[in-house]
C-alpha positions in Angstrom: -0.2 -2.0 1.5 -3.8 -2.1 0.2 -4.8 -2.6 3.2 -2.8 0.4 4.8 -3.6 3.1 1.9 -7.7 1.6 2.7 -7.6 2.5 6.4 -5.4 5.7 5.3 -8.3 6.7 2.6 -11.0 6.0 5.0 -10.0 7.9 8.2 -8.4 11.0 5.8 -12.0 10.7 4.0 -14.0 10.5 7.0 -12.6 14.3 8.3 -13.7 15.4 5.0 -16.7 14.3 4.8 -18.0 14.1 8.5 -16.8 17.1 9.3 -18.9 18.7 5.5 -21.4 16.8 6.9 -22.0 18.2 10.4 -20.7 22.0 8.7 -24.4 21.8 6.7 -25.9 19.7 9.0 -25.5 22.1 12.0 -23.0 24.6 11.3 -22.5 25.8 15.4 -22.0 22.5 15.7 -19.2 22.6 13.2 -18.1 26.1 14.5 -18.0 24.9 18.6 -15.7 21.3 17.2 -13.1 23.9 14.8 -14.1 22.3 11.6 -15.3 25.2 10.6 -15.2 29.0 11.5 -18.3 30.7 13.2 -20.5 33.5 11.0 -18.9 36.1 13.0 -14.9 35.5 12.3 -16.3 35.7 8.5 -17.2 38.2 6.0 -20.7 37.0 5.3 -20.4 36.0 1.4 -17.4 33.2 2.9 -19.4 32.8 4.7 -22.3 31.4 2.5 -19.7 30.4 0.4 -18.6 27.5 3.3 -22.7 26.8 3.8 -23.0 26.0 -0.2 -19.7 24.3 -0.4 -20.9 22.0 2.8 -23.5 20.7 1.2 -22.4 20.3 -1.9 -19.1 18.0 -0.5 -21.5 16.3 1.6 -23.4 14.8 -1.1 -20.2 14.0 -3.2 -17.2 13.3 -1.0 -18.1 9.7 -0.1 -17.0 8.2 -3.0 -13.4 8.2 -0.7 -15.3 7.1 1.7 -15.9 4.0 -0.2 -12.8 3.8 -2.2 -11.1 3.1 1.0 -13.4 0.6 2.5 -13.8 -1.1 -0.6 -9.7 -1.2 -0.9 -9.4 -2.3 3.0 -10.9 -5.3 2.1 -9.5 -6.1 -1.8 -12.0 -5.5 -3.8 -11.3 -4.3 -6.8 -14.3 -2.2 -7.6 -12.6 0.3 -5.4 -10.4 1.9 -8.0 -13.7 3.3 -9.5 -14.4 4.8 -6.9 -10.7 6.0 -6.2 -11.0 7.8 -9.8 -14.2 9.4 -9.2 -13.6 10.3 -5.2 -9.2 11.4 -6.0 -10.7 13.8 -8.8 -13.3 14.7 -6.5 -10.7 14.8 -3.7 -8.4 16.9 -5.7 -11.3 19.4 -6.4 -12.1 20.0 -2.9 -8.6 20.1 -1.9 -7.3 22.9 -4.1 -10.3 24.9 -3.7 -9.9 25.0 0.1 -6.6 26.4 -0.4 -6.5 28.8 -3.4 -10.2 29.9 -3.0 -8.7 31.2 0.4 -5.6 32.6 -0.3 -7.3 34.7 -2.8 -9.6 36.0 -0.6 -7.1 36.3 1.8 -5.3 38.2 -1.2 -8.3 40.7 -1.2 -8.6 41.4 2.5 -11.7 38.6 2.8 -12.3 37.7 6.5 -11.9 34.1 6.4 -11.4 33.1 10.2 -8.1 32.6 12.9 -5.3 32.6 11.7 -4.9 29.1 13.4 -7.4 27.9 11.4 -6.7 29.4 7.9 -3.7 27.9 8.4 -4.8 24.5 9.6 -7.2 24.8 6.1 -4.2 24.9 3.9 -2.7 21.9 6.0 -5.5 19.7 4.8 -6.2 21.3 1.7 -3.2 20.0 1.0 -3.3 16.5 2.2 -6.3 15.6 0.6 -5.1 17.1 -2.5 -2.2 14.6 -2.3 -4.0 12.0 -1.1 -6.3 12.6 -4.2 -3.4 12.1 -6.5 -1.6 9.5 -5.0 -5.4 7.4 -5.1 -5.7 7.8 -8.9 -2.6 7.0 -9.3 -3.3 3.5 -7.7 -6.4 3.4 -9.0 -4.7 3.5 -12.7 -2.2 0.9 -12.4 -5.0 -1.3 -10.4 -6.8 -0.8 -13.6 -4.1 -1.4 -15.8 -3.1 -4.6 -14.0 
């Protein structure tokens, strides 16, 4: 089970971390690959927020990638990275969903409906992954 969950965590967190790294280094590529919205399709404040978020996520979200890799190879230290990474991804997933809901309710342009829907889905998936990983990390450290 550890190997399976480690692979799942690694792949899902690489998608988030890698997507944010691409959005930070090359916003045009990110928009072309549908990882983020194009600047002209969103409100300028949402665009600026996304640039700051992409930078900060690139700096911090690697922790869950490391947790997944360490869990896959059955290294006990995975749990510490799982706790830190889980906290980061719980925040990340929640922020994706709730910030967009609040902005959308206020009429802020946050992107095409299909992309917004995908953002909600992936935000929820990353938050659920985080909760499961935090619980598994705690269980691992108690055992």
